[in-house]
TIDO-233970 format. One record per residue: residue in three letters; x, y, z of N, C-alpha, C in turn. Coordinates in steps of 0.1 Angstrom, whole numbers, plus 5000, padded with zeros to 4 digits. Last residue first. Layout:
N
ALAXYZXYZXYZ;...
//
This chain:
624
SER206150325048205050385045203650285036;VAL208750385069208150255060206650305058;SER211450615054210250585066209750415057;HIS214150845054213050725048212350705059;ARG214951145043214551075053213850965048;GLY218851195034217251185034216451125042;LYS221551025021220951145027219351125024;ARG224150805024222750845020222150935026;SER226350685029226350865032224850895029;PRO226850445028226450475038226150635044;THR226350245004226350375004225950445017;SER226349955008227550024998227250164999;LYS224149895019225449895027226949965019;ALA222150015008222450065020223750035023;GLU222049874985222649984980222850034998;GLU221649584995223349614989223449764985;LEU219149634999220049575011221649645005;ASN216949864993218249754987218649734995;THR213449885002214949895003215549824999;SER210849814995211849824983213049884986;GLY209449735020209649675010210649664998;LEU209550005031210449885035210649785026;SER209750295011208950145019210050085021;GLU210550605018211050475008210350365017;SER210550975014209950835022210350725011;SER211851285020211351175008211351065020;ASP212251525030211051455034210651325028;SER216051585046214551595032213551535040;GLY216551665076217051615065215551635055;SER216351665113216551725100216451645088;ASN214551695138213951595125214351665112;GLU215351855157215151715160215251655144;GLY218052105140216752045146216451905147;GLN221052145146220252115139219152115146;GLY223652225165223252255150221952235142;GLY223852015184223452125187223252265175;LYS223651775178222551815180222751935182;ASN226451755169225251765155224351805161;SER227351775192227751865186227051875177;TRP226451545202225951635213226151785203;ILE227951345186226251355185225951495193;LYS230451405195230351415179229051425177;LEU230551335217230851465217230351505204;PHE230051065216229151125223229351295222;LEU232150995202231050955195230151055202;SER234551015223234251125209233151095202;LYS233850845245233551015245233351075233;SER231950555239233050655233232750795238;MET229950385243230650465258231650555254;LEU229250265218228350355228228950425239;LEU231950135214231250235206230250355214;GLY232049955236232950085237232450185225;LYS229949825228230049855240231049985245;MET230949685207229849765205229749865217;LYS233049535215233349705209231849765207;SER231649385229232649435234232749615229;MET229749245209229549315223230449385228;ALA232149125193231249215189230549335201;ALA233048985212234049075207232549185202;ARG231348765214231748835225232548965221;ASP231348685186229748725194230248855206;ALA233648575185233348675174231848745180;HIS233548385203234548495201233948605195;SER231448205195231448315205232048425207;LYS232448115169231248215169231348295182;PRO235048005177234648125169233148195169;ASP235747885205234347855198234947995185;GLY239147785205237747805213237047825200;GLY242047785196241447605205240147725211;ASN242248055183242847935187242447855196;VAL241348295163240648215172241748055175;LYS241548445135242648405147242548355158;ASP239048445126240148415120241148345126;SER237848665144237448495144238648435137;THR239348905136239348815147239448665150;GLY238248975110239548885115239648865127;GLY235849055115236548955106237548895105;ASN236049255133235549175136236149035127;GLY236949475117237749405129237349295130;MET234749495099236049475095236849395107;ARG232849585120232349425110234049415105;LEU233749825129233749735137233349585129;ALA233249995103234649935109234449835117;ALA230449955102231549895090232949875093;LEU230150115126229549935122230449915111;GLU231250335119231650255130230950145126;GLY229250415099230550405095231250335107;ARG227250415110226950345102228550285096;LEU227250625130226950485137227450415126;SER227250835111229050795117228250665124;ARG225150835100226250825087227450775098;LEU223250925119223050805112224250755103;GLU223951155126224551085135224250925124;GLU223451305101224751255102225351175113;ALA220951305098221351215093222851235096;SER219951205135219851315125220451215115;ALA217251055153218951065150218451175136;ALA215051235179215151145163216751165160;ALA216051185215215751235202215851165185;ASP216450985231215550965229214951065217;TRP219251045236218950925230217550905226;ASP218751355245219551305237219251175228;GLU217951275269217151345260217851325249;GLU219851105282219051015281217951135268;THR221951305286222151185274220651125274;ASN220751455304220851535293220951425282;THR220451315327219151335319219451395308;THR223251235332222351135328221351215319;THR223951505337224551425327223751335324;THR222751515362222651625353222751555337;ARG223951325378222351325373222251395362;SER226751175369225851285376224551275373;SER228150995346228451025364227751115373;GLY226450775330226750915332227650895350;HIS224350505328225250555325225650695324;SER221050465332221950455341223350485339;ALA219050485316219650595318220750585331;SER217550285307217250285319218150435320;ASN218250265277216450265281216750325295;LEU220650225278220250375271218650365273;ASP221350025292221550155298221150275290;ARG221449815271220249815280220249975287;ILE223949905261222349905257221249935263;ALA225749805279225249955275224349945268;LYS224749555286224549645295223949795286;PRO223649385256224449435261224249515276;LEU220649215245220949335249222449335257;ASP221148865241220448945248220849135251;PRO221948675211221848725224221048835228;THR220148495188220348615194220748635204;SER220848155179220148285185220848395188;SER221847985146222148075161221148185167;GLY221447965122220647895130221147925145;SER224448075106223048035106222647915116;SER226548205129226348155117225148115117;ALA227348595136226148475143226348355127;ASN227748805121228648755129228248625134;ALA225048955117226448915103227148835111;ARG224148945140223448845130224348805123;VAL225349145152225348995156225048885151;GLN224949375136226349305137226449175142;GLU222249375143222349335127224049305126;PHE222149455165221749305164222149315151;PHE223349725167224049615173223449465172;LEU221549885153222649815144223449725150;VAL219649885167218849785155220649755148;GLN220349995188219949865190220249825180;VAL220950275177222250205181221650045184;VAL218050315171218950285156220250245163;VAL217250365196216550235184217450255173;ARG218950565204218650435210218250355205;LEU217650785185219350715183219350595190;PRO214550765172215150725185216550695180;LEU213150805138213650695149214450755161;ARG213350935115212650965127212450875138;GLU215650865098216050965108214650975118;ASN216650555088215550635092215450745105;GLN218350405084218550505079217250585082;VAL217950165096219150245103219950385097;ALA215650095087215850135103217050215105;HIS216649935065215550035065215750155074;MET217649755075218849805067217649955063;CYS215849625093216749655098217149775086;ALA213849515068213349645080214749655087;ASP215949345061215249435051215149605062;VAL216449155077217349195076216749335068;SER213449185105213949155091215249215089;LEU213149225137213249275126214049205118;LYS213949135164212749045157212349135143;LYS215249285179215649135177214949075167;CYS213549505185214649525177214949385171;ASP210449485192211449445194212649415182;MET208249755195208749685190209949645197;LEU207149955221206349855210206849745201;LYS208850145219208950025228207949925228;CYS208050345206209350255202209450155208;ILE206450525221205850415209207150335203;ARG208350595240207050505242206350465231;LYS209950785224210550685232209550555232;ARG207650945214208950915207209350785213;GLU207251075238206150995232207150915222;SER209751205248209051055255208051045249;LYS209851385232210751285230210351155240;SER206551475213208151505220208451365219;ILE205451535177205351445187206351485199;GLY205351625154205551725165205551635179;PRO204851435134206251455134206451575146;HIS203151235127203051355141204451365140;GLU203751105099202151145102201851235114;LYS205550935112205851005098204951135101;LEU205150805130206150935134206050995124;TYR203150615121202550705130203750855136;MET205350485105203850545097203650645108;ASP206550355121207350435114206050555106;ILE204750185133205350285140205650425136;ALA203950045111202950105117203650235126;ARG206549925107205749975098204950055102;TYR206849785132207749865128207249985119;ILE204749575130204449695144205449825138;GLY206049425110204549495109204249625118;ASP207849335118208249425106207349505105;HIS208649175139207949285141208249405133;GLY208448765136208848935130208549005137;PRO206548595153208048585144208948695146;ARG204448635174204948715163206048685162;PRO201748595199203548545192203348565178;PHE201248835218200648725213202248685207;ASN201549005241202048915242201648795231;SER200749265228202149265228202449135230;ILE198049325222198649205216199849195215;MET197649585236196849455238196949345232;GLU199749745229199749695239198749535241;ALA198249855203199649775202199749665218;LEU196349975219195749895207197149785206;GLY197850195232196850095240196149975228;VAL199150325208199950235221198950115228;PHE197150455200197550385192198350255199;THR195750635221194950515212195850395204;SER198050755227197050685235196450545230;LEU197950905205199250835207198650735218;PRO194850965185196051025197197150905198;LEU195051105152194550965163195651005175;ASN194551285133194051345149194251175158;PRO195951205110196551295122196051345135;ASP195950895100195250975108195751125116;LYS197750695098197950795092196850935094;ALA197350495115198350595119198750685109;ILE195450325105194950445113195850565116;GLU197350155093196350235083195850345092;THR198850055113199350105098198650215092;LEU196649915127197650035130198350115123;TYR195949725107195049805112195649935117;GLY198749545107198249625093197249745098;ASP198549495136199649545128199149625118;VAL196349335135196249465142197849575137;LEU196949125118195649175119195949325122;LYS198649025132199149045121198249155114;ALA197348915150198349015158199149095145;VAL195448695143194748845147195848965151;MET197648515138196948595124195848755129;LEU198148495160199148495152198548605139;LYS195848355172196848465178197548565169;SER195248145158194348275158195248385165;ALA197547965160197748045148196648145148;GLU197547935187198248045186198448035172;SER193647945195194947895194195947955188;LEU191247905219192148045213193447975208;ILE190047665220189147785218190047895209;GLY191347435227191547485212190447585214;PRO189847345259190847285251190647365234;LYS189047555284188447515273189547495262;ARG190747535315190847585305190247545295;VAL189547555347189747435338189547515324;GLU190747585383190447615369190947545358;GLN188147485406189547455396189347535382;ILE186747455436186747535421187847505417;GLU185347175452186547285449186247355432;ASP183746925448183847065462184747145460;ASP184246785420184346745439184646885448;GLU184247135407184347015406184946925421;LEU182847395391182947325403182947165402;GLN185347615372183947545373184447465384;PRO186447965355186147845372185047745367;GLU187947955329186747935338186847885346;SER190648135311190048025320188948045327;HIS190548335282190548335296189948195299;ASP190448315254191748275259191648265276;ARG187948485243187948335243189148255250;MET189148745255188448695267188048515261;MET190048845232191148755243190348715252;PHE187448905218188948815210189548745224;VAL186849115232186148985234186848905225;GLU188749305229188749235238187549125243;LEU188549355199189749285207189849225220;ILE185949505205186449345194187449275199;LYS187049745215186349605225186349485217;GLN189149795197189449775212188649695215;VAL187049865177188049765176189049715189;VAL185950095192185049935191185949845188;HIS187950265193187350225199186750115201;ALA188750335166189850255169188650195183;ASP186850455140186650445155187450335160;TYR188750705122188250555124187850565138;MET189650975120188850905109188150795109;THR188651155149189551045141188851035129;GLY187051345162187451385147188351285142;ASP185551215185186651335186187851335176;GLY182251245171183751175178184451285182;ASP180151285157180451405166181451325178;GLY180151125136180251235130180751335148;ALA182250815146180750875142180851035140;ALA184450675120184250755135182850815131;PRO184450365100184150545101183750575116;ILE186250105102184950135106184950295109;LEU188149925089188150055092187050105092;LEU188249635094188149685107188249865104;ASP187949545069186949545069187149625086;ASN190849575059189649685055188249715062;VAL192149375072192249505077191349605071;SER189949125077190549185068191149345073;ALA188848845101188848945093190049035082;GLU189348575111188748585098188848755091;GLU189648655139191048615128190548605115;LEU187148705147188148785144189348755135;GLN185248565158185748515147186948635142;GLN184148685182184248535180185248465173;GLY184248955174185148885188185348745184;ILE181648935162182748995157183948955161;ARG179848935179179848825174181348825164;LYS180549135196180448985205180848875190;VAL179449315181180949325187180949185193;LEU176649275181177649245168179349265171;GLU176149365198175549245199176449175186;ALA176549625204177449555212177049355211;ASN174749735183176449705183177149625195;VAL172449695198172949625185174249605180;THR172749845222172649705218172849615211;GLU173150105208174750025218174049895216;GLY171850195179171850175194172950095199;SER172150245151171050135158171050125171;ASP172750495134172650455147171450385154;LEU173450435107172050435110171950465126;SER176150375109175850525102174350525105;ASN176350135127176650295133176650405127;SER175149975109174750005119175250165128;ALA176949975091176150025091175050065102;LYS179349865102179250005098178450065096;LEU178049615114178449705121178649835118;LEU178049505086176549525091176849635103;LYS180549475084179749545071178249585079;LEU180949295103181749445100181149505093;LEU179749095091179449135104179849275106;PHE181049015071180049075065179649125081;SER183148935079183649035067182249095067;CYS183148695089183448795097183048965089;SER179948545081181348565080181748715085;VAL177848295096178148405084179948465087;SER178148065110177448085101177448215089;GLY180148095127180948115116179248075105;LYS178347985155179648085152180147995138;GLU175048045159175947975153177248035151;SER172748195160173448215172175248135166;PRO171948385128172048265136172748245149;LEU170548685123171248565123171648475133;LEU167948825128168148705121169048585119;TRP169149065140168048965148167948815144;ILE170249175116170949105127170149035137;VAL167849205101168749125097169549075109;ALA166349375117165949255114167049185110;ASP167949565115167549515126167049395127;LEU167549665087168949635092168749525109;ILE165049745086165349625078166549565083;PRO164649965106164349815108164749695098;ARG166050155091166850055107165449955108;CYS164950195068166250125069166850055081;LYS163350395075162650265067163950175067;SER164150625086163350535093163050445082;VAL165950685067166650585080165850555085;ASP166050685036165750715041165950625057;ASN168750645024168250765018167050795027;PHE171950555029170750515032169550685033;GLN174750435016173850495013171950525017;PHE177650245019176650265029175550425027;ALA179550025011178850215003177350205012;GLY180749785005181049865013180249995016;LYS179449644987181149664984181149784995;ASN177349544994178149434996179349484990;PHE175849774998176049745006177249625005;GLY174649864968176049914974176749864986;PRO171649894984172449884975173949944979;PHE169849675006170849795005171849794997;ARG167949485001167849585000168249705001;ARG170249294988169049344981168549484987;TYR171849255012172749254999171249344991;ALA170049175030170849315033171249315022;TYR169348955019168449045020169449155023;ALA172048755019171248835006169848905009;LYS172548735050173148805038172648845023;ALA169948605053170448715059171248805053;ALA170848365039169148435037169448595040;GLU173148305050173248335039172248415035;GLY171948195076173048325073172948365057;ILE170648005068169648085071171048215072;VAL172947855060171747855051170948005055;GLU174247765085174647865075173947915064;SER172247665098172547795102173347875093;SER170247435077171747475087171547635086;VAL166747345083167747415073168947465084;PHE165147215099165447105086166747195079;GLY163547345118164647265123165447225113;LYS161347495123161147375113162547315117;ASN162547725126161847675139161647545134;LYS163547875103164547825115163447725123;ILE160847905094161947795086163147755096;THR160248105108159247965108160247865101;VAL162048325106161948245117161048115116;VAL161348355079162848315079162848245095;VAL159248475078158948345072160248295077;ARG159448695098158248575101158448395091;LYS160848835082161248795094160448675098;TYR158948885057160448815056160948775068;LEU157349055067156848905064157948815064;ASP159249265075158249205088157749085082;VAL160449355051160949325061159949235072;GLU158649225019158949345029159249265040;LEU160248994996159049015006159349165017;GLU162148924975161149004973160349054983;CYS163848754992164348884991163148974985;LEU163048524982162248584997162648694999;ASP164548444965163148454961162748524972;GLU167048404973166748544967165048514961;VAL166948164989167048294994166848434988;TRP166347924976165747984981165748114985;TRP168647754977167847804964167147884969;ASP170947684992170247804996169447864987;LYS172047464986170947434995170447545000;PRO170947374950171947434962171347424973;VAL170847144930169947204934170847254949;MET172247094899172547034911171747184918;ARG171947214869171347084874171247084889;SER172747434865172347424855171547304859;ARG174547784872173847664877172747604867;ILE176547954853175447914862174647814863;GLY179347904837179047944853177847924857;ASN178547894811178948014814178748054828;LEU177247704794176447724810177047844813;ASN179147614774177947694772176947794783;PRO180947464789181347624786180547704782;ASP180747204818180447294801180447444799;ASN181947144836183247214828182447254821;GLU179847084854180446964849181247034835;ASN179247244872177947244856178947144850;GLU180947224891179047204898178447194883;GLU183047314881182847144885181547134887;PRO182747574882182847484867182547374873;LEU181047734908182347694902181847624891;LYS178347964903178947864909180047814898;LYS176648294902177748234898177948124904;ARG173248314907174748334913175648274903;ASN170648324904171048374893172848364898;TYR167948154909169248154911169948194899;THR164148114916165248214910166348194916;TYR162547854906163047914917164247994911;SER160547534900160847684894161247764906;TRP160747214913160047334908160647474902;ASP161947024928161647024911160647114907;VAL163546924955162947064945162847024935;ARG164146684961162846704961162346804955;SER166846714971166646614963165546624958;VAL166546894998166946984982166746864967;ASP163946865017165246845012165546884997;ILE162347145029162347035021163746955017;SER161847425037162647325045162847175040;ALA160647545015161847575018162647485024;LYS158347455019158647435009160747455009;SER157747535046157747455044158447365031;ALA157747805041158647745053158447615050;VAL155347855025156547875023158047805029;ALA153447765044153647735032155247715024;ASP153447975060153647805065154047755053;ILE152848185050154148185058154048025059;CYS149948105042151048175032152348145039;HIS148948085070148647995060150048015049;SER149548315077150148235085149948105079;ILE147848485063149448505066150148425069;LEU144948415066145548365056147048415052;LYS143448425090144848335090145348265078;LEU142048615091141348495085142448375084;GLU142948785106142248735114141848605109;GLU145048885084145648825100144448735109;CYS143749005068144248845060144948815078;LEU143049235081142149115082142648975077;ARG145549345083144849315096143349185093;SER146549365061147149255067146449245077;GLN145949465034144849435039145349315047;SER148349485016147549595020146149575026;LYS149749235020150149395030149249515031;THR149149015008148549045020148749165029;THR151349024984149549084984149049084994;GLN153048874996152948984992151549064990;LEU151748614994152048665011152248805007;VAL151248554970150048594975150448644990;ILE153848534960153248644956151948664965;ILE154448314974155348434974154648534973;SER153048114963152748164977153448274978;ASP153748124936152448174939152448184956;LYS156348014935156348194934155048154940;TRP155647704947156247824954156347984951;SER152247624956152947634944154047744949;ARG150347514972151447384967152147444956;PHE148747744977149747714984150747594983;ILE147347734951148347854954149047784965;SER145947434950146647514942147547644946;SER144847394976144547304963145747334952;ASN144347644991144747514994145447364987;LEU143047794969144147874978144947704984;PHE140847694963141647694951143147754959;VAL139447684990139747564982140847574968;ASP138747954990139947825002140147714994;ILE137547994969138448094970139447974981;LYS134747844976135647834959137447884965;TYR134247984998134447834997135747794985;ILE133548244991134448194997134948064999;LEU131448174973132648264966133548234975;ASN129747884974129548024974130948084973;GLY128447634976129347644966129347814963;LYS125147684989126247594988127247664976;GLU124647975006124247924994125647824993;ILE124648035033123648165021123448045013;THR126747945045125247945049124448015041;GLU129047975025128347845027126947825033;HIS129448305027129548205031128648095023;MET129848635022129548515011129648395013;GLY130148875032129448765038128948665025;LEU131449135020130249085017129549005025;TYR133949005034133049155037131549125037;GLU134748825023134348775036133648915041;ALA135048905000133948814999133648815014;ALA137149055003136349144999134649045002;CYS139348905008139049015016137749025016;ARG139248724984138648664995138348725006;ALA139948914966138648864962138448814975;ALA142848944973141749054974139948994975;ILE143848724971143448754985142448874983;VAL143448674942142748604950142748624966;ASN145048854927143948884928143148794939;TYR147548734922147748824923146048934929;ALA147148404914147948474930148048634932;ASN143548444902145448404902146048444917;LEU140548364887141448414894142948384897;THR138648504864139748424864140748494880;VAL134848454855136148544865136948424867;THR132148414839133548424837134648494850;MET129048524860130048524845131148514847;GLY127548484877127648354876128648394857;TYR126548684891126348724883126548564874;CYS128348694914126948644917126048664903;PHE130948704902130648564905129348574910;LYS130448974897130548904885130348774889;ALA130949064923129549054913129548984906;CYS133548994929132148934935131348984929;ILE134649184911134749024911133748934916;GLU133949434923133749384906133849224907;PHE135049474942133649414944133449384932;ALA138049454937137649364945135849314944;SER137649754925138049604914137749494923;PRO136649914949136049874935136449714929;GLY138549754975138049864970136949844956;VAL140249654993140749674980139749754972;PRO137249635016138849585014139149574995;ILE135149825019135349735015136649685013;ASP134150125027135250025035135849885031;HIS131450205017133250305017134450225025;ILE128950185000130050085008131250135003;HIS125650244997127250294995127750175006;VAL123050244979123750134988124950234986;GLU119450254969121150334967121450284976;ASP116750294965117550204958118850234955;CYS114850394994115950394990116250304975;ASN113250405019112750455000113550484993;GLY114050335038113850495037113650485025;GLU114150055039113350115049113050285046;SER115650005017114149985013113450065024;ALA118350035032117950145022116450105020;SER118049765048118049925052117850015043;ALA117849595021116549595035116849755039;VAL121249645017119049705008117649675017;MET122349555038122049695033120949745026;LYS121349285038121349375051121049535045;GLN122449185016121049175020120649245031;LEU125049255019124149325008122549315012;SER125649075034126049195042125449335030;VAL125148795027124548815037124348995040;SER125148724992125648844998124548865014;LYS123448554975124948524977125248594987;SER121048684966121148534967122448484970;LEU121948934963121048914974121148794978;LEU122648944933123748994949123148934957;PRO120548844919121748764919122748804930;PHE118349034925118448894930119748824927;LYS119449294920118949294932119549154937;HIS121549434896120249384898120349334913;LEU123149774894123149584891121649584891;TYR125450014889124149954886123749844882;PHE127950114908127650024900126450004902;LYS130550404907128750354909128350274901;VAL133150474928132650434913130750374917;ASP134650584952134250664938133550624925;GLY133350344967134250444968133750554957;VAL130750204954131850124958132850234960;ASN127350224953128550314957129550244965;VAL124850064937126350004949127350134944;ALA121750074929123050114926124050104938;ILE119249864916119849874926121249964923;ASP118049764892117349804902117649814915;PRO118349764856118949754871117849814881;ALA116449584836116649714838117349704851;LEU116649314808116549404821116849544831;GLU118749314795117449334791116849374801;SER121949414797121149344799119349374799;ALA124849484810124349524800123449394799;VAL125549654839125649494834124649544820;TYR128049914849126749834843126849744840;ARG129550184863129350044858128349984854;VAL131050504863129950444862130150254856;ASN133850634863133150594875131750514873;ASN134750694835135550654849134850594860;GLY131950604811132850694819133850594828;ASP131150304818130550454811130950564820;THR131349984808131550094815131250224808;GLN129749634811130249774806130849904815;PHE129649324819130049434823130249574818;THR129249084805128849184802128949304807;ASP131248764798131248914808130348994801;PRO129648454801129948564792129748724800;LYS129248224821128448334813129448434810;SER130648054839130647984825130048124815;GLY132648054869131648094859131648064852;LEU135948074873134948074878133348124872;LYS139247944869138248034864136747974870;MET142348004886141047954884139948014877;PHE145647964879144648034881143447934880;LYS149347964890147847894888147048004887;MET152247964867150948064874150148024879;
//
């Protein structure tokens, strides 16, 4: 730390009790100066020779035959006045980063300028600030912190602006020229330290680009904001480093913020800090992580920062949504909301922003408006990642018993056109919703199951689905059909479309009368019972055995095509079989919609061989 000693005489200030200070001298004091609750017994000559203000106050007191003056509003108070008084006596005074601002403000109040005496206190302090303090990184920060108590006077004297410029200039210097002490305790990569085991992963030689961000976290929010803005305006620091500075400040000021724990003891103090962090975020995409933006959004909801702040965060998050994780998106709902656990509506807004990146924009060219698509703005890979993200998010929020079906379906339909090679994720989410909402109607069950494509379920998912009593019977039949086709098709062959008999399940087109059609439709939309599942699996096993011999006997044709046609033909017969319908109806007449036990088994743990060899397994199975 830099310091400066003024004067050469020994310090002869003495204390008498807590509130009396005097100078030990052969000469009796001839003036008493009251500063706050402390009384100083001093001598007029040394004081008046250097202070214009004291000259005026003593002159005014003498007119009233009084040798006592009162100073109530001197900056910082008795301690700062004592420094100025010692300087007037020529006693040794040590100035440093902690007391120099107090001394400067007090000297300004007392009028200790060059006009009254050369080499006065104000001049010496200004020289010390410019030649030493402002050239030191940490001293500049300390001095900037001490300006808080006298911010108005420091602003008038331009002390704050000089401090800010000194700090910003050092932060903007090329890292190759950084040779001063600074705080940097973060763990770094081993290769940065040349794999030295004694260094324990802490930076030893290389200066990181964000070397300054931790030291600035000591500043109060208003000063911090001004410093970072000045650094940004200088234009030498990248947006990524500015983003890292905002992130470090949030982590320092909000304990637990890094882990997503938001505990704000004083909302009135925390809200300005959060608003400043958000305001300082660089506009460039990727300057901060999507995970950090979502933490800010959660904190903003907790502090009720307002729609403007939230809208800005939603916009930023939507621009890089593919980087998020499911846990990032689990934003707790507001206390006065609809009773749901998570705020799915804000996630919907984020998705809308994400999808807007893929929209065509009209541009004027050659007097004609043409549709011009921005190249590479929303890649297929980004869509695939977001689709997977939303599937996982739906699985989590489906556990909320208060989640409306319309909210679940609305989110799922937003990404229905996104490329997804498999639908295991959405199947898992659907099954979780059915498990947590057993009381939904048949039409709602049908609506939610339409979100997935049975053709895109994996083998494990199919084997899980055919044992899942929460699924409508129509879905189980479709899964069985595609399982049969996949078993008969050779590797690399495409899965054919649904035959008309299965498509009729969705349109209720089969049946000879309107009443029969309606009744059949309701039966197909109801959850499949354990008995129905066993019957269907038994029919499927027989169908497989029959197809196994058919393709071997084909002469002069394509065995694969013949097997597929045979499978579709027999499945159609299976669906339209009157005996099967009677069996289904009779089973439904004797049990509830969701019969069976409440046991659950995850998709990832389903044993394929066990499912094939034990078609009579009982119990309810779900993806959880």
